[in-house]
C-alpha atoms as one frame of an Amber mdcrd trajectory, in Angstrom:
protein
  -9.326  23.654  -7.897 -12.590  24.055  -6.087 -11.069  25.561  -2.939 -10.577
  24.133   0.529 -13.353  22.129   2.160 -14.086  23.029   5.770 -16.066  21.145
   8.424 -19.278  22.769   9.592 -18.527  21.794  13.192 -15.578  22.964  15.260
 -13.369  20.761  17.463 -10.992  21.334  20.353  -9.716  17.983  21.683  -9.957
  15.237  19.061  -8.485  12.244  17.251  -8.756  12.534  13.475  -8.001   9.663
  11.098  -8.193   9.441   7.330  -6.616   7.829   4.291  -5.053   9.787   1.453
  -3.078   9.404  -1.742  -1.458  11.904  -4.077   0.113  12.096  -7.509   3.850
  12.732  -7.661   4.558  16.337  -6.740   0.989  17.039  -5.596   0.658  19.297
  -2.545  -2.099  19.437   0.056  -2.613  19.346   3.789  -4.955  18.793   6.703
  -5.410  21.942   8.761  -6.929  21.935  12.220  -7.946  24.481  14.880  -8.832
  26.764  11.982 -10.947  29.877  11.756 -11.375  32.280   8.856 -11.882  35.460
  10.834  -8.911  37.105   9.153  -8.949  35.370   5.796  -7.777  31.910   4.727
  -7.597  29.020   7.188  -3.808  28.859   7.049  -3.547  32.213   8.853  -4.660
  30.453  12.047  -4.332  26.698  11.574  -1.417  24.298  12.030  -1.113  21.927
   9.077  -0.412  18.223   8.687   1.476  18.313   5.393   0.537  15.999   2.523
   2.820  15.727  -0.493   3.324  13.265  -3.323   6.948  12.658  -2.418   9.192
   9.998  -3.935  11.414  10.284  -0.835   9.354   7.984   1.380  11.357   8.686
   4.553  12.024  12.430   4.179  12.566  14.344   7.420  11.966  17.788   5.943
   9.475  19.848   7.942   7.603  20.449   4.682   7.306  16.748   3.827   4.303
  14.491   4.417   3.412  14.059   8.070   5.302  17.165   9.132   3.710  20.049
  11.015   4.210  22.323   8.063   7.377  24.462   8.234   7.683  23.975  12.019
   8.245  20.343  13.034   9.804  17.578  10.926   8.452  14.023  10.853  10.849
  11.380  12.157  11.000   7.637  11.474   8.155   7.716   8.977   7.715   5.426
   6.007   5.276   6.470   3.322   3.806   4.051   0.854   4.807   4.593  -2.772
   3.416   7.593  -4.625  -0.096   6.775  -5.797  -0.691   4.287  -2.991  -2.898
   4.970   0.026  -1.392   6.272   3.280  -3.026   6.537   6.701  -2.905   9.808
   8.643  -3.790  10.349  12.286  -3.818  13.660  14.142  -4.363  13.979  17.883
  -4.887  17.325  19.598  -5.580  17.504  23.315  -5.066  20.545  25.524  -2.398
  21.884  23.187  -0.562  18.577  22.843  -0.297  17.556  19.177   0.649  14.190
  17.672   1.075  13.416  13.953   1.025   9.769  12.840   1.889   8.217   9.475
   0.889   4.622   8.709   0.627   3.652  12.364   3.821   5.390  13.536   3.876
   8.593  15.581   6.282  10.844  13.681   6.154  13.994  15.778   4.892  15.487
  19.007   4.560  19.179  19.812   3.024  21.424  22.448   1.240  24.496  21.120
   2.280  27.557  23.116   5.353  25.928  24.658   8.727  27.687  24.706   9.875
  25.469  21.832   6.725  26.143  19.818   6.965  29.900  20.321  10.620  29.898
  19.306   9.875  28.045  16.076   6.905  30.264  15.224   8.971  33.402  15.864
  11.552  32.208  13.338   8.944  31.377  10.664   6.552  33.179   8.342   3.773
  32.432  10.846   5.162  35.076  13.178   3.424  37.725  11.062   0.016  36.085
  11.487  -1.475  37.083  14.836  -4.044  34.247  14.996  -1.677  31.417  14.130
  -1.775  28.663  16.759  -4.062  30.655  19.068  -7.440  29.086  18.221  -8.615
  26.733  20.979 -11.561  25.296  19.060 -11.736  25.350  15.281 -12.581  23.696
  11.990 -10.871  20.812  10.184  -9.814  21.806   6.668  -8.764  19.702   3.664
  -6.558  21.950   1.587  -6.903  22.508  -2.160  -3.564  23.397  -3.743  -4.751
  22.816  -7.308  -3.200  19.323  -7.415  -4.605  15.798  -7.571  -5.067  14.434
  -4.044  -7.675  11.957  -2.775  -9.150  11.501   0.717 -11.392   8.792   2.158
 -12.460   7.086   5.429 -12.452  10.378   7.336 -13.289   9.821  11.009 -13.057
  12.050  14.072 -13.535  11.293  17.766 -13.885  14.087  20.281 -11.846  13.433
  23.420 -13.927  13.914  26.595 -12.437  15.669  29.600 -12.263  12.349  31.470
  -9.788  10.984  28.891  -7.496  13.982  28.409  -4.829  12.489  30.668  -4.111
   9.924  27.923  -2.645  12.601  25.691  -0.981  14.835  28.261   2.748  15.504
  28.205   3.126  12.879  30.968   1.669  10.182  28.717   4.348   8.408  26.674
   4.485   5.733  23.999   6.309   2.617  25.229   6.465   1.374  21.633   7.705
   3.887  19.076   6.087   2.085  16.141   9.226   1.186  14.179  11.688  -0.754
  16.381  12.093  -2.329  19.818  14.070   0.483  21.440  13.292   0.614  25.160
  12.585  -3.127  25.385  14.671  -6.180  26.247  13.793  -9.866  26.168  14.022
 -12.991  28.293  13.335 -16.225  26.391  13.718 -19.931  27.115  16.322 -21.981
  25.276  18.551 -18.923  24.819  16.057 -17.561  22.313  16.938 -14.348  20.517
  14.621 -11.370  20.629  14.646 -10.755  16.876  13.698 -14.370  16.184  10.507
 -14.073  18.233   9.525 -10.402  18.076   9.368  -8.194  14.979   7.974  -4.788
  13.974   6.126  -3.740  10.804   3.510  -1.097  10.048   3.364   0.135  13.641
   2.666  -3.359  15.009   4.758  -5.671  17.220   4.337  -9.302  16.175   5.281
 -12.260  18.354   5.586 -15.777  16.917   4.851 -17.299  20.349   7.845 -19.642
  20.681   9.987 -20.100  22.660   8.250 -19.044  25.870   9.357 -15.830  27.492
   8.624 -12.128  27.364   9.815  -8.696  26.368  10.074  -6.128  29.135  10.525
  -2.371  29.360  13.975  -1.109  30.236  12.334   1.167  32.825  10.333   0.163
  35.875   6.916   1.597  36.751   4.909   1.467  39.957   1.834   3.701  39.627
   0.403   4.132  36.151  -2.384   3.707  33.650  -1.266   1.416  30.815  -3.047
   1.062  27.483  -2.299  -1.566  24.860  -4.098  -2.995  21.834  -3.732  -6.699
  21.020  -5.075  -9.209  18.544  -4.475 -12.817  17.564  -3.218 -13.506  14.046
  -5.866 -11.974  11.726  -5.103 -14.540   8.995  -5.211 -17.801  10.939  -7.679
 -16.440  13.511  -6.174 -18.849  16.021  -6.575 -17.806  19.646  -4.055 -18.711
  22.290  -2.353 -17.606  25.473  -0.379 -14.504  26.431  -0.490 -11.802  29.067
   0.686  -8.440  30.325   2.883  -8.662  33.420   3.530  -5.675  35.673   5.204
  -4.838  38.984   7.596  -7.636  38.064  10.312  -8.201  40.678  13.150 -10.655
  41.255  15.032 -12.713  38.703  14.016 -13.100  35.092  12.561 -16.539  34.466
   9.454 -18.219  33.027   7.475 -16.889  34.832   8.723 -14.050  37.078   7.068
 -12.825  40.269   4.451 -10.324  39.112   0.780  -9.595  38.498  -0.514 -10.898
  35.187  -3.384  -9.316  33.284  -4.414 -12.342  31.250  -4.780 -12.237  27.458
  -5.744 -15.860  26.813  -8.570 -15.856  24.270 -11.859 -16.034  26.166 -10.158
 -15.124  29.454  -8.813 -11.611  28.847  -9.255  -9.705  32.073  -8.427 -12.602
  34.375  -5.739 -12.092  37.008  -2.907 -14.534  37.554  -0.863 -14.146  40.719
   2.667 -15.269  39.795   5.276 -16.179  42.385   2.934 -15.550  45.320   2.799
 -11.845  44.530   0.892 -10.182  47.404  -2.612  -9.160  46.260  -6.272  -9.637
  47.187  -9.054 -10.517  44.756 -12.682 -11.629  44.962 -12.598 -15.054  46.673
 -15.776 -16.147  44.873 -13.989 -15.892  41.509 -10.583 -17.144  42.639  -9.247
 -20.665  42.230  -5.637 -21.003  43.299  -3.585 -18.309  41.561  -6.302 -17.415
  39.021  -9.117 -14.872  39.487 -11.680 -15.034  36.675 -12.972 -11.870  35.073
 -16.465 -10.636  35.947 -17.559 -10.960  32.318 -16.058 -11.657  28.900 -15.789
  -8.533  26.742 -13.408  -9.533  23.939 -13.930  -8.985  20.237 -13.825 -11.878
  17.797 -10.488 -13.663  17.484  -8.360 -11.796  14.942  -9.880  -8.392  15.725
  -8.163  -5.682  17.767  -8.935  -5.414  21.487  -8.014  -2.665  23.925  -6.622
  -3.221  27.439  -6.540  -0.472  30.043  -4.714  -1.329  33.275  -4.969   1.064
  36.206  -2.301   0.325  38.819  -2.525   2.919  41.582  -1.163   2.280  45.060
  -2.485  -1.084  46.205  -5.385  -1.086  43.754  -5.484  -2.558  40.242  -8.371
  -2.274  37.766  -8.505  -4.162  34.458 -10.641  -2.849  31.589 -11.205  -4.721
  28.322 -12.659  -2.706  25.444 -13.803   0.035  27.801 -15.491  -2.141  30.429
 -14.202  -2.929  33.938 -13.815  -6.711  34.115 -11.649  -7.265  37.218 -10.246
  -5.541  40.292  -7.651  -6.295  42.953  -6.631  -4.588  46.187  -3.796  -4.617
  48.721  -1.294  -5.338  45.930   2.377  -4.976  46.871   3.486  -1.460  45.923
   6.782  -2.071  44.134   8.229  -0.764  40.861   8.792  -3.189  38.011   8.936
  -3.373  34.229   5.969  -3.915  31.937   6.205  -7.326  30.225   4.442  -8.856
  27.201   4.434 -12.643  27.043   5.383 -15.061  24.297   3.371 -18.132  25.231
   2.843 -20.474  22.322   0.633 -18.655  19.798   1.286 -15.745  17.420  -0.050
 -12.462  18.801   0.257  -8.787  17.846   0.439  -5.550  19.869   0.215  -1.847
  19.042  -0.496   1.574  20.629   1.321   0.811  23.896   1.016   3.958  25.988
   1.659   4.590  29.681   0.631   7.514  31.849   2.830   7.696  34.914   1.246
   8.689  38.198   2.933   9.872  41.413   5.057   7.130  42.935   8.323   5.328
  42.416   9.638   5.050  38.857  13.107   3.763  37.967
C-alpha cells in the first residue's frame, strides 16, 4: 500500500460524508481527530471501521460502522460486498455519531464515564493521546487491501449550530422502523399500509388521510426534518407537520400546522382554533401565508426547522425564516406528520428539547 492519506486541514466540529466499497475481507477505516505527534494516526484518533464483511448486519465493534474496538454498530444494513455504502460521521463538542446508509448506528461521548471505562479496558489505554485531540486531521487508512472512496465531503459545524448535536438532541426517527410513533388514520387505516421505512427514509403513500404522531409530547423545542415529494413521479401535493397537538385524535386535531403543501411550505394553519397570533396582512381565515417561497424543486430534499419556544414559533425552510407566530398557547403535545393525499418522504427527524413541559 501507499500509506494512509491525511487531510492538510484540521477539524474540530464537523459532519463528514463519503461513499466507500471494499473487496471481501478488505480492512480500512476513517480516522478523525488525528495527530501524528507520537507516531501513526491511530495512536490518537478514533476510527470508523470499514471492512468487506459478508455479514451485512454484524454488531461486532470491529465491523463496518463501528467505533473500532470500542462501540458496536446497531441496526445497520450494509450493501453487498463490492457495492457502494454511504458513511457519515458527526463530531460536535465530544459527541460522536456514526451512520451507515442513512441510519445512525451508534452514538458516543468522548471523555464520558462510559467512554473512559471502555478505553481503560482496551489496547487504547496504553496510548496517552488517544481520544484527547480536540482538533485534528481526517485520515483514510491504508491496510494493504483493496478499498475505494469517493464523494468525500465535510462541513464544519459553526458554534451557533452545536446545539443540534448535543446530548440533549435526539433522533425521533431511528432510521429503520417506526418505534416511538403511533398512527391515526381515517377508515380504520393501518399504519403499515400507509407508512413504511427503507434506507433511512419514511415513506407515506398519502391515503387514507391521517397522521403519525410521537409517543411523547413536547412543548418547547427546535425540530428539524427533511422532506421531499416522490422523486420518481415528481408530483407535489399536501402534507404538514403538526405540533402542540391537544385533544382527541381526529382529522384534523387541534394544533399548529407548519404547512408542507408544495409551493406553500412555511405557511401556518391554525387548526381547531388553536390560540396564536400571526401577521394579519398575510392571514386569511385559519391560514397565514409564508413571507417568501424557499422550496427546492419538487422531488428534491427540503429542510424544515421549527423553533417552538414559549409563545413564539419560527418556521425556517432551507435555512431561511419564512414565518413567525406569537402568543401561541403553551401546551405539550406530540409531533405529527400528515398523510394527506400524495406520496411524501421524510428523513433526519431530530428534536432538541428546551426547558419546559415534556411528557
